[in-house]
C-alpha positions in Angstrom: -9.2 5.6 14.0 -8.2 9.1 15.0 -6.6 11.0 17.9 -6.6 14.6 19.2 -3.1 15.8 20.1 -1.7 18.9 21.6 1.3 20.7 20.1 2.3 24.0 21.6 -0.9 25.7 22.5 -3.0 24.2 19.7 -4.9 21.0 19.3 -5.1 18.9 16.1 -7.3 16.0 15.0 -5.0 13.5 13.3 -5.7 10.3 11.4 -3.2 7.8 9.9 -1.7 9.0 6.6 -3.0 12.5 7.0 -0.8 15.6 6.7 -0.5 18.0 9.7 1.3 21.4 9.8 3.0 21.9 13.2 5.3 24.6 14.6 8.9 24.4 13.4 11.0 21.5 14.8 14.7 21.0 14.1 14.3 17.5 12.6 15.9 16.3 9.3 13.7 15.8 6.2 12.3 12.3 6.4 12.9 12.0 10.1 10.3 10.9 12.6 8.6 12.8 15.4 6.9 11.2 18.4 4.0 13.2 19.7 3.1 12.0 23.2 0.5 14.6 24.3 -2.6 12.7 23.2 -5.8 14.1 24.6 -8.3 11.7 23.0 -8.0 8.4 21.3 -10.8 6.8 19.1 -10.2 3.3 17.7 -13.7 3.0 16.1 -15.1 0.7 18.8 -13.9 2.6 21.8 -13.1 6.1 22.8 -10.5 6.9 25.5 -10.6 10.4 26.9 -7.5 11.6 28.8 -7.6 13.4 32.1 -5.7 15.5 30.9 -3.7 13.0 28.7 -4.2 9.4 27.6 -1.5 7.5 29.5 1.0 5.8 27.2 -0.6 6.8 23.9 1.5 8.4 21.2 1.5 9.4 17.6 4.4 8.6 15.3 4.8 11.1 12.4 7.3 11.5 9.5 8.5 14.9 8.4 7.7 15.7 4.7 8.2 19.4 4.3 9.2 22.7 5.9 6.7 25.3 4.5 7.0 29.0 5.3 4.4 31.7 5.4 5.3 35.4 4.7 3.4 38.0 6.6 3.7 41.7 5.6 2.8 44.5 8.0 2.3 47.9 6.3 1.6 51.2 8.1 0.5 54.3 6.2 -0.7 57.8 7.1 -2.1 59.8 4.3 -0.6 63.3 3.6 2.1 62.8 6.3 4.8 61.1 4.2 4.7 58.2 6.6 5.2 54.7 5.3 6.5 51.6 7.1 6.9 48.2 5.7 7.9 45.2 7.8 7.8 41.5 7.1 8.0 38.3 9.0 8.5 34.7 7.7 7.1 32.0 10.0 8.5 28.5 9.6 6.4 25.3 10.0 7.0 21.6 9.9 4.6 19.5 7.9 4.3 15.9 8.9 2.3 12.8 7.9 0.9 10.6 10.6 2.3 7.1 10.3 0.9 5.3 13.4 -1.4 6.1 16.3 -0.4 3.8 19.2 -2.3 2.9 22.4 -0.5 2.3 25.7 2.0 -0.5 25.4 1.8 -0.9 21.6 4.9 -0.9 19.4 4.9 0.4 15.8 4.8 -2.4 13.2 8.2 -3.4 11.8 9.2 -1.6 8.5 
């Protein structure tokens, strides 16, 4: 079973118990996210393609980490005494997919 979801302007193929790195969300560590923009849902025996979204389908994910990525921008002109160094740290939210639910389904009780 897998689903294709949209988050921001990017699409991700997710499966149960797989990690996914999304844009930063202000959610506590161990908290849950509900991603409702499901574009395609494959259960193994059937495939449902949304037009543009699959109605009622959703993905439940748990937050596991907040990784960051440092990008360094360096400008240099030789023989001109010109050097510029600028950095940017992008934050992300890493989640694990717990459940992929069709329309009307509820997540199993913990």
